[in-house]
C-alpha positions in Angstrom: 0.0 0.0 0.0 1.4 3.4 -1.0 2.0 6.1 1.7 -0.6 8.3 0.1 -3.2 5.5 0.5 -2.1 5.0 4.1 -2.5 8.7 4.8 -6.0 8.8 3.2 -7.0 5.7 5.2 -5.8 7.3 8.5 -7.5 10.6 7.6 -10.9 9.1 7.0 -10.8 6.7 9.9 -9.2 8.8 12.6 -9.7 12.2 11.0 -11.6 15.3 12.2 -15.0 15.5 10.5 -17.3 13.5 12.7 -15.5 14.4 16.0 -15.6 18.1 15.0 -19.4 18.0 14.3 -20.1 16.4 17.7 -17.6 18.7 19.4 -19.6 21.7 18.1 -22.8 20.4 19.7 -21.2 19.4 23.1 -19.4 22.8 23.5 -22.2 25.2 22.5 -22.5 26.7 25.9 -18.7 26.4 26.8 -16.5 29.5 27.0 -13.5 29.8 24.7 -11.0 28.5 27.4 -13.0 25.3 28.1 -13.4 24.7 24.4 -9.7 24.8 23.8 -9.1 22.6 26.8 -11.5 20.0 25.4 -10.0 20.2 22.0 -6.4 19.6 23.3 -7.4 16.8 25.6 -9.4 15.1 22.9 -6.4 15.1 20.5 -3.9 14.1 23.2 -6.0 11.1 24.4 -6.6 10.0 20.7 -2.9 10.4 19.9 -1.8 8.3 22.9 -4.2 5.5 22.0 -3.3 5.5 18.3 0.4 5.5 19.0 0.1 2.6 21.5 -1.8 0.6 18.9 0.9 1.4 16.3 3.8 0.4 18.6 2.3 -2.8 19.9 0.4 -4.0 16.9 2.9 -6.7 16.0 2.9 -7.9 19.7 -1.0 -8.0 19.6 -0.8 -10.2 16.5 1.8 -12.5 17.9 0.2 -12.9 21.3 -3.3 -13.7 19.8 -1.6 -15.9 17.1 -3.4 -13.9 14.4 -1.8 -13.6 11.0 -1.3 -10.3 9.3 -3.5 -11.6 6.4 -6.3 -12.4 8.7 -6.2 -9.0 10.3 -6.1 -7.3 6.9 -9.2 -9.2 5.8 -11.1 -8.6 9.0 -10.1 -4.9 9.1 -11.1 -4.5 5.5 -14.5 -5.9 6.1 -15.0 -3.6 9.1 -13.8 -0.6 7.2 -16.1 -1.6 4.3 -19.1 -1.7 6.6 -18.2 1.6 8.1 -17.8 3.2 4.6 -21.1 1.8 3.4 -22.7 3.4 6.4 -21.2 6.7 5.4 -22.5 6.4 1.8 -25.9 4.8 2.4 -26.8 5.5 6.0 -28.8 8.5 7.1 -26.5 9.7 9.9 -28.2 11.5 12.7 -26.7 14.7 13.9 -25.5 13.5 17.3 -25.1 17.1 18.3 -28.8 17.9 17.8 -30.5 14.9 19.6 -32.0 16.5 22.7 -30.4 19.2 24.8 -26.7 19.2 24.8 -25.1 18.1 28.1 -23.4 20.6 30.3 -19.9 21.3 29.0 -17.2 19.3 30.8 -13.7 18.1 30.1 -15.1 14.6 30.5 -16.5 14.7 26.9 -13.0 15.0 25.6 -12.3 11.4 26.5 -15.8 10.0 25.7 -17.3 10.4 23.1 -14.8 12.7 21.4 -11.5 10.9 21.7 -13.1 7.4 21.8 -15.0 6.3 19.8 -15.2 9.3 17.4 -11.6 10.2 16.8 -9.7 7.1 17.9 -12.4 5.1 16.2 -12.6 1.3 16.2 -12.2 1.3 12.5 -9.1 3.5 12.7 -7.5 1.3 15.4 -8.1 -1.8 13.3 -6.6 0.0 10.3 -3.5 1.1 12.4 -2.8 -2.4 13.6 -3.3 -3.9 10.1 -1.0 -1.4 8.5 1.6 -1.7 11.2 1.7 -5.4 10.6 2.6 -4.9 6.9 5.5 -2.4 7.5 9.1 -3.4 6.8 11.7 -2.0 9.1 12.1 0.7 11.6 12.2 3.4 9.0 8.7 2.6 7.7 7.5 2.4 11.3 8.8 5.9 12.0 7.2 7.3 8.9 3.9 5.7 10.0 4.1 7.3 13.4 4.8 10.7 11.8 1.7 10.3 9.6 -0.4 9.5 12.7 0.9 12.6 14.4 0.2 14.7 11.2 -3.4 13.6 11.1 -3.8 14.4 14.8 -2.3 17.8 14.2 -4.9 18.4 11.5 -7.6 17.1 14.0 -6.5 19.7 16.5 -6.6 22.5 13.9 -10.2 21.4 13.0 -11.4 21.3 16.5 -9.9 24.7 17.4 -11.4 26.3 14.2 -14.6 24.2 14.2 -16.9 27.2 14.8 -15.4 29.1 11.9 -15.2 26.1 9.5 -18.6 24.7 9.9 -20.5 28.0 10.0 -19.3 28.7 6.4 -20.0 25.2 5.1 -23.7 24.3 4.3 -24.9 21.1 5.9 -25.6 19.7 2.4 -22.0 20.1 1.4 -20.9 18.3 4.5 -23.1 15.4 3.7 -21.8 15.2 0.1 -18.2 15.3 1.5 -19.0 12.4 3.9 -20.4 10.4 0.9 -17.2 11.0 -1.1 -15.1 10.0 1.8 -17.1 6.9 2.3 -16.7 5.9 -1.4 -13.0 6.4 -1.2 -12.9 4.4 2.0 -14.8 1.6 0.3 -12.1 1.3 -2.3 -9.3 1.3 0.3 -11.2 -1.3 2.4 -11.5 -3.6 -0.6 -7.8 -3.1 -1.2 -7.0 -4.3 2.3 -9.1 -7.5 1.7 -7.2 -8.0 -1.6 -3.9 -7.7 0.2 -5.0 -10.3 2.7 -6.2 -12.8 0.1 -3.0 -12.2 -1.9 -0.9 -12.9 1.2 -2.8 -16.2 1.7 -2.1 -17.2 -1.9 -5.8 -17.1 -2.8 -5.3 -14.7 -5.7 -3.2 -16.1 -8.5 -0.4 -14.0 -9.9 -0.6 -12.8 -13.5 2.2 -15.2 -14.4 0.2 -18.1 -13.2 -2.9 -17.0 -15.2 -0.8 -16.6 -18.4 1.0 -19.9 -18.1 -2.0 -21.8 -16.9 
């Protein structure tokens, strides 16, 4: 998988869009200082969780005796279901269901950091990608990419009021559908990588000589 594909996969699974929308609803009555504190804590908690999964992904695979191919296939299926929900599902605006709770730093950990930013789909993707990396260099690049996505997340949260007041809801829905379509393709690619690693997909040479 190319680095650009990995970055896109990280962006759509642990990126800022959904967390930012819910963040707006949960911090409507909060002052500027509390909003900043919630934003920073959300990103810090999410970053720590994602980095832990990136660093111990191989150990998790080894301890559970799960092959990389099996995780790629399972992760691809989960990501595909998530993507189909983005494309076909009528997502409720979680921020508008009933009166918003009183603003508190607690919302930074749940639901903003987990499960919205450090999402289950994102953690599966991180472990699956980590299991395919070769060498310390690739691992370092992967960690930098996670940190880059988290930096984007922080920027989105801090500027959420300005960003989403200028973007019509219809445009946001279209954007989520496009992201879902892209994620569908990447999820299928994960599954293909898994099948290929298991030898279930014949190489072109075999097809030509067969």
